[in-house]
N, C-alpha and C positions, 0 to 999 in steps of 0.2 A: 770333761772330754769323754767321748764315747768309749775309747779304748782303755779307760781306767777300769772298767768292769772286767775286761780280759785279764788285766794285771791282777785284779782281785781273785779271779778264778785260778790263775796260775799260782798265786800265793796259797790258796786253800789246798790245792792238790800237792804242792811242794811240801807244805807243813804236814799234811796227812802222811805222805811217804817218807818224811824226814829227809828231803832233798834240799840242798841250798838254793837251787834255781830251777825254774820251769819255763819252757817256751811252748805256748799253745799253738797248735796247727789245725788245719782243716781235716786231717786224717792221720792215722798212725803210719800208713804207707808213706805219706809225704814227710812225716817225722823221720822215718828210717832213711828216706832218700836224702834229706838235708844233712843228716849225720854222715852218711856215706860220701856225699859231695864235700863236706867240710873237712873230713879226715883224709880223703883222697885214697882210700883203700882200693887196690886194684885186683886183689885176689882174695876171694871169700868162699866160704861154704855155707850152704843153706840146707836145713832139714828137709828130708823127703816128704814129710807130713807137716804142712803149714798152710797158711793162706796163700793163694796163687799170686797175689800182687807182689810178694817178696821176690821170687825169681824174676818176675816181669820187671821189677825195679832194677835188678842187677843187669838184665838185658838192656834196658833203657840207658843205663849209665855206661854200658860197654865194659863192665867189670868182668874179669876172668872169674868164673864161679863154677862150683861143682856141688853135687848132692852129697849129703851126709846122713846116714841112717842114725837117728838120734831119738831116744825115748825121753822126751822132755815133758815137764809138768809145770804149768803156770807161766813159764817164760823160757827163752833160750837165747844164747849169744849167737849173733851172726858170726860164723866161724872165722877166726883170725882177726877179730876186731874186739873193741870194747863197747860195741853197740848191742843192746838187748832188745829183742822183740818181746815186749811185755804187754802186748795188746790185750791179753785176757787176765792180766795179773792185778789183783786188788788186795793190798796188804798194808796195814798201818805200819809205819816205820820200815817199809820194805825196800827202800832205795838201796842199791848196791854202790858203794863209793867207787869213784874213778871210772864211771861208766856213763854212757848215754842210754837211758832207759826210756823206751818209746811206748806210750800208752795209747789205747783206743777208747773212744766214747761212742762208738757205733751202736746201733740200736739193740744188738744182742749182748752188749757188755754190761757189767755190773752197774756202772754209772753211764746210762745211755742218754745221749742228747740228740740222737739221730745220726750225726756225723761229727767227727772231731778227733783230735789227738793231742799229745803233749810229749815233750822231751824233758826228762828230769836229768839234771847234771850238777856237777859241783865245781866247775871252773868258770869264773866270772868272765874272762875274756871270750871263752867259747860261747857262753850265754849271750853276750852282747852281739857277737857275729851271727850266731844262729837266729837270734831274734830278728835281726835285719834281713837275713836271708829269707826268712819265712814271710817277710812283709815287703817284697819287691825291692829289697836293698835299702829301705828307708827306715827311719826312726818313726815311732808312732806318736811323737809329741809335737810335730810341726807339719804343716802342709808340705807335701812332697816337692812341690815347685820351689819351695824356699830352702831346700836342702841341696848340698853338693854331694850327691850319692856316690860312694866309693866302693860299695859292696855289691857284688852280683846277687840279684834277688830273684825270688820265685813267688808266685801268687798263692802261697800256701798258708795264709794266716787264718786264725779263728775269728769269726765275726763276733761283735759284742752281743748280738742276739743269742748266739749259741752259748757264749760264756754265761749269760744270765740264766739260761735254762740249766746249765751245769751247776751253778751256785745253788739254785733252788732244789735240784734233784739230789745234790750231795747230801743235803739235810735229811732226805728221805731214805737214802741207801747206806749212809755211813756206818750204821750199826747192824745192817743185815749181813748174814753169812753169805759170802760169795760162792759161786760155782767153781769147782776145781776143773780146770781145762788141761788137756794134754794132747800129745801127738795123735791120740786115738780119735779125737774129734775132727780130724782133717783127713782128706783122701791122700793116697800115695800119688804124688804129682808126676814122677818120671814116666808113668804109664800113659799120661795124656798126650794126645797127638801134637799139641803145640810145642812140646819139649823134645820131640823126636826129629 
C-alpha cells in the first residue's frame, strides 16, 4: 500500500527524536493548525519574530492571540499551549514529553524535502485523531468510500512521494551538524502592514 512509506518515514523521524508517535503532514504550518484545532485553544501568544504563517494561522482559526517578545533558539512554545513550533529544530532524542512538537521539512531546513511537516507526540489517542484529521478524516488503510468517517478532516497529509524523498535524504543529513536558528533569523512581524 502506498501510504506504508509515509508510516515508515514517520517511524524514522519519531525514533530519531525519541518520540512515541509521529503524524506526517504537508507542512509545519498545517501541523500547528491541526494541533490548535484538536486542542481547541482560544487564547495564545506568538513570538514577534517568527515565520509569518504562524499568526496567519491564528487569524484563520479566529483564536484570540497577542504578540510576545521572546528570544528563542531552535524552537518555541506557542504561548499558553503545549504546542511547540520546532520547524527549525534538528536534535537526536530532542522530543519534549507531553507536547505536540511540529517540525518542518521545507527546503531551507536540515532535512529538506521541498515541503512537508510532522507532529511528534506521546499520546496514542491524540495520534489516532490527528492522523485522521490530517487525511480528510479518514484512515489510510481503506478506500475512503468504504469508511464511515466520523472525524472532521483536512487535506493536510504528506504524499508517499515526499515521504520517500525524506527517507532517502535522512540518510544523507542524519550525521551532519544542523544550523542553529533563533528569533534573529526572522523579521519583527508587528511592524508589517498586514498586522496593523
